[in-house]
C-alpha positions in Angstrom: 18.2 -14.2 -0.3 19.2 -14.6 -4.0 16.7 -17.5 -4.3 13.8 -15.6 -2.8 12.6 -14.1 -6.1 12.4 -17.5 -7.7 10.7 -19.0 -4.6 8.1 -16.3 -4.8 7.4 -17.0 -8.5 7.2 -20.8 -7.9 4.8 -20.4 -4.9 2.7 -17.8 -6.8 2.4 -20.1 -9.9 1.5 -23.0 -7.7 -1.3 -21.0 -6.0 -2.6 -19.9 -9.4 -2.7 -23.5 -10.6 -4.6 -24.5 -7.5 -7.2 -21.7 -7.9 -7.7 -22.6 -11.6 -8.3 -26.3 -10.8 -10.4 -25.7 -7.7 -12.7 -23.0 -9.2 -13.2 -24.9 -12.4 -14.3 -28.0 -10.6 -16.7 -26.1 -8.4 -18.3 -24.3 -11.4 -18.6 -27.7 -13.2 -20.2 -29.2 -10.0 -22.6 -26.3 -9.4 -23.9 -26.1 -13.0 -23.5 -29.7 -13.9 -21.4 -28.9 -17.0 -20.5 -31.9 -19.2 -18.1 -30.2 -21.5 -15.4 -29.1 -19.0 -12.6 -28.0 -21.3 -14.0 -24.5 -21.8 -14.4 -24.0 -18.1 -10.7 -24.9 -17.4 -9.6 -22.6 -20.3 -11.7 -19.7 -19.0 -10.3 -20.0 -15.4 -6.8 -20.4 -16.7 -7.1 -17.3 -18.9 -8.5 -15.0 -16.2 -5.3 -14.7 -14.1 -3.2 -14.5 -17.2 -5.4 -11.7 -18.6 -5.2 -9.7 -15.4 -1.4 -9.9 -15.2 -1.0 -8.9 -18.9 -3.5 -6.1 -18.8 -2.3 -4.7 -15.5 1.3 -4.8 -16.7 0.5 -3.2 -20.1 -2.1 -0.7 -19.0 -1.0 0.4 -15.5 0.3 3.6 -17.0 -2.3 4.0 -19.7 -3.6 7.5 -20.1 -6.2 6.8 -22.8 -9.8 5.9 -22.0 -9.6 2.4 -23.5 -6.5 1.4 -21.4 -8.1 3.0 -18.4 -11.3 0.9 -18.8 -9.3 -2.3 -19.5 -7.1 -1.8 -16.4 -10.1 -1.1 -14.1 -12.1 -4.1 -15.5 -9.2 -6.5 -15.1 -8.5 -5.3 -11.5 -12.1 -5.6 -10.4 -12.4 -9.0 -12.1 -9.4 -10.4 -10.2 -10.7 -9.0 -6.9 -14.0 -10.8 -7.5 -12.1 -13.9 -8.6 -10.4 -14.0 -5.2 -13.7 -13.4 -3.3 -15.4 -16.2 -5.2 -12.5 -18.5 -4.3 -12.7 -17.5 -0.6 -16.5 -17.9 -0.6 -16.4 -21.3 -2.2 -13.9 -22.4 0.4 -16.3 -21.3 3.1 -19.1 -23.2 1.4 -16.8 -26.3 1.4 -16.2 -25.8 5.1 -20.0 -25.7 5.7 -20.3 -28.8 3.6 -18.1 -30.7 6.0 -21.0 -30.5 8.5 -24.0 -30.2 6.3 -24.5 -32.0 3.0 -25.1 -29.3 0.3 -26.8 -29.8 -3.0 -24.9 -28.2 -6.0 -27.6 -25.4 -6.2 -27.3 -24.7 -2.4 -23.5 -24.7 -2.6 -23.7 -22.2 -5.5 -26.2 -20.0 -3.7 -24.0 -19.8 -0.6 -20.8 -19.3 -2.6 -22.0 -16.7 -5.0 -24.2 -14.9 -2.4 -21.2 -14.7 0.0 -18.9 -13.5 -2.8 -21.4 -10.7 -3.7 -21.5 -9.5 -0.1 -17.7 -9.7 0.4 -17.3 -7.7 -2.9 -19.6 -4.9 -1.7 -18.0 -4.9 1.8 -14.4 -4.9 0.3 -15.2 -2.0 -1.9 -16.7 0.0 0.9 -13.8 -0.9 3.2 -11.3 0.3 0.6 -13.1 3.6 0.1 -13.7 4.3 3.8 -10.9 6.4 5.2 -10.4 6.1 9.0 -8.4 8.2 11.4 -5.9 6.3 13.6 -4.9 8.5 16.5 -1.5 7.8 18.2 0.6 9.4 20.9 4.4 9.0 20.7 6.8 10.4 23.3 10.0 11.8 21.8 13.3 12.5 23.5 14.3 16.1 23.1 10.9 17.6 22.4 9.8 20.4 24.8 6.3 20.9 23.4 3.7 18.8 21.6 3.7 18.6 17.8 0.6 17.5 16.0 1.5 15.6 12.8 -0.5 13.7 10.2 1.1 10.8 8.4 -0.2 10.1 4.9 1.0 7.3 2.6 0.1 5.1 -0.3 -2.7 7.4 -1.5 -2.5 5.9 -5.0 -4.2 8.5 -7.1 -4.8 6.9 -10.4 -7.3 4.7 -12.2 -9.6 4.2 -9.2 -8.8 7.1 -6.9 -9.0 10.7 -8.2 -9.8 14.2 -6.8 -13.0 13.3 -4.9 -10.9 10.8 -2.8 -8.1 13.3 -2.5 -10.4 16.0 -1.4 -11.7 13.8 1.4 -8.2 13.1 2.5 -7.4 16.8 2.7 -10.5 17.6 4.6 -9.9 14.8 7.1 -6.3 15.9 7.4 -7.1 19.6 8.1 -9.7 18.4 10.6 -6.8 17.1 12.8 -5.3 20.7 13.0 -1.8 19.4 12.3 1.3 21.4 12.7 3.0 19.4 9.9 1.9 16.8 7.3 4.3 14.0 6.3 3.8 11.9 3.1 5.8 8.7 2.6 5.3 7.9 -1.0 3.1 6.3 -3.6 1.1 9.5 -4.1 0.3 8.3 -7.6 0.1 4.8 -9.1 -0.4 5.7 -12.7 0.4 8.2 -15.4 -3.4 8.5 -15.8 -3.2 10.9 -12.9 0.0 12.7 -13.8 -1.8 16.0 -14.3 -1.6 19.2 -12.4 -5.2 19.0 -11.3 -4.4 16.0 -9.1 -1.8 18.1 -7.2 -3.5 21.4 -7.0 -5.8 20.3 -4.0 -2.7 19.9 -1.9 -2.5 23.7 -1.6 -5.6 23.4 0.7 -3.6 21.6 3.4 -3.3 24.1 6.3 0.2 23.0 7.4 3.7 22.5 5.9 3.9 19.3 3.8 7.0 17.1 3.5 7.1 14.3 0.8 9.3 11.4 -0.1 8.7 9.2 -3.1 7.6 5.5 -3.4 8.0 2.7 -5.9 4.8 3.6 -7.8 5.9 7.2 -8.0 9.1 6.0 -9.7 7.2 3.7 -12.0 5.0 6.7 -13.0 7.4 9.6 -13.6 9.5 10.7 -10.7 10.8 14.0 -12.2 7.3 15.2 -13.1 6.0 14.3 -9.7 8.8 16.2 -8.0 8.1 19.2 -10.2 4.4 19.2 -9.6 4.8 18.7 -5.8 7.2 21.7 -5.6 4.8 23.8 -7.7 2.1 23.4 -5.1 4.4 24.2 -2.2 5.2 20.7 -0.9 8.7 20.2 0.5 10.3 17.3 -1.4 13.0 15.5 0.5 15.4 13.7 -1.8 18.0 12.1 0.5 18.2 15.2 2.6 17.1 16.5 5.9 15.0 19.5 7.0 14.2 21.3 10.2 10.7 21.9 11.5 10.8 23.6 14.9 12.6 21.3 17.2 12.2 18.3 14.8 14.8 17.1 12.4 13.1 15.4 9.4 15.2 13.1 7.2 13.7 12.0 3.9 15.0 9.2 1.7 14.0 8.2 -1.8 12.7 4.6 -2.1 15.8 2.4 -1.8 17.2 -0.9 -0.5 18.4 -1.1 3.1 21.9 -2.3 2.0 23.6 -4.2 -0.9 22.6 -7.6 0.6 18.9 -6.8 0.7 16.2 -7.8 -1.8 13.2 -5.8 -2.7 11.4 -6.3 -6.1 10.3 -2.7 -5.9 13.7 -1.0 -5.3 16.6 -0.8 -7.7 19.9 -2.2 -6.7 21.6 0.4 -8.9 20.7 3.3 -6.5 22.3 4.2 -3.2 21.1 2.3 -0.1 20.1 3.3 3.3 23.3 2.3 5.0 25.2 4.5 2.4 22.9 7.5 2.4 22.1 8.0 6.1 25.7 8.8 7.2 25.8 11.6 4.6 22.9 13.4 6.2 25.0 14.1 9.3 22.0 14.2 11.6 22.3 15.7 15.1 21.5 12.7 17.4 20.6 15.0 20.2 17.6 16.4 18.3 14.3 14.6 18.0 14.4 13.0 14.6 11.9 11.6 12.2 12.8 9.5 9.2 10.5 9.4 6.1 11.0 6.4 3.8 8.5 4.5 1.8 9.2 0.9 2.7 9.7 -0.5 6.3 13.3 -1.7 5.8 16.7 -0.8 7.2 15.5 -0.2 10.7 18.9 -1.1 12.1 20.5 1.7 10.1 17.9 4.1 11.2 18.6 3.2 14.8 22.4 3.5 14.3 21.9 7.1 13.1 19.7 8.3 16.0 16.3 8.1 14.4 13.6 8.4 17.0 10.6 7.8 14.8 10.6 6.0 11.4 7.4 6.7 9.4 6.7 4.4 6.5 4.0 2.5 4.5 4.3 0.4 1.3 2.9 -2.9 2.7 -0.9 -1.9 2.7 -0.8 -4.5 5.5 -1.5 -7.0 2.7 -4.6 -5.1 1.6 -6.8 -8.1 1.0 -7.1 -11.3 3.1 -5.2 -13.7 3.0 -2.4 -11.5 1.6 -2.0 -10.0 5.1 -0.3 -13.3 6.1 2.0 -13.1 3.0 2.9 -9.5 3.9 3.7 -10.6 7.5 6.2 -13.2 6.1 7.8 -10.7 3.7 8.1 -7.7 6.0 9.6 -7.6 9.5 7.1 -4.8 10.2 3.9 -5.0 8.3 1.6 -2.6 10.2 1.3 -0.6 13.3 3.8 0.8 15.9 6.9 -1.2 16.9 10.1 -0.5 18.8 13.7 -1.4 17.7 16.2 -0.6 20.4 14.5 2.7 21.2 13.7 3.6 17.5 10.0 3.6 16.9 8.9 2.4 13.5 5.3 3.2 12.5 4.0 1.3 9.4 0.7 2.8 8.1 -1.7 0.5 6.2 -2.0 3.2 3.7 -4.9 5.2 2.4 -5.5 4.0 -1.2 -5.4 0.7 -2.9 -3.4 -0.8 -5.7 -4.8 -3.2 -8.2 -8.3 -4.3 -7.1 -10.0 -1.4 -5.3 -10.9 -3.6 -2.3 -9.7 -4.1 1.3 -10.5 -7.1 3.4 -8.9 -7.5 6.8 -7.1 -4.2 6.6 -8.1 -0.5 6.7 -7.5 2.7 4.8 -6.0 5.0 7.4 -4.8 8.5 8.1 -2.5 8.5 11.1 -3.0 11.5 13.4 0.2 11.8 15.6 0.6 13.6 18.9 4.3 13.8 19.3 4.9 14.7 23.0 7.9 15.4 25.2 9.4 12.2 26.8 9.8 12.6 30.5 
């Protein structure tokens, strides 16, 4: 487990090197470029620029940083789509000999279409209905699960307003938010929290890694100001339901998560302190889908989480599947249900491919 961070870095750098060499060769081939050095330098710089700009300007609040972050993010999304499109064109070339101009037409044309589709897919919020029986419930509870909204450089109040309208349309009894409400200090303003007052049900919130990277104290304060119940390693009661909420943390001291600090308490340390009543139907809110065995040990019936974005953009869904035991959807662990939402917003490039932006509408019903 200790070698995992290094293995991830090595694999990532190897993939970047492959994309630089592959795309450079294809551009040279398509356009018949004789002086190739500039092409290789350009494609070597693009990933480097994205990483530097995204690191430096993620929390930019000024207009210049805002524009630089958005430009770098969109550019890297297109970079990936051009790579995928050229690979498809190469696949076609196995069966049909393609001239350089034809290869370029197919590759760039497909990349253009994928870019438009990916942007539309990322901005299109879907409702995912789900019915979950729960031991101890005597009457149905309608809940809405929201996660990874990522209000920031790309998603602002228009997007938030759509989420609220779609949420209210489900007529929920309760709304549960599992972190990453913001992804940048660019949106750390009261106007991006005020619309939450329009939600026609009690709202419970736990933080995510991007909330921490933004400014956790300010987010807590702004959430409370608009009437949201913030759960910071504590439990609450809503009707027959017991709702436990954890801050973003590791499962235990032997776990690795690049987004969670090992200086903070862990799930196996915090859950016993909540002294949950196992006989009551219990929901756990936590940002990342880890520590399921500890949730199970403490009588959690339903574990609501997000964080993964299901990989957000193909082929990263396969990477997310390797990293997370539970990457998307509903699963069962010894009687504890864990529901991993694909999230609503996006981080980095504002695209989705092979995943969806979802609001989960839950019907929690008595288990007979």
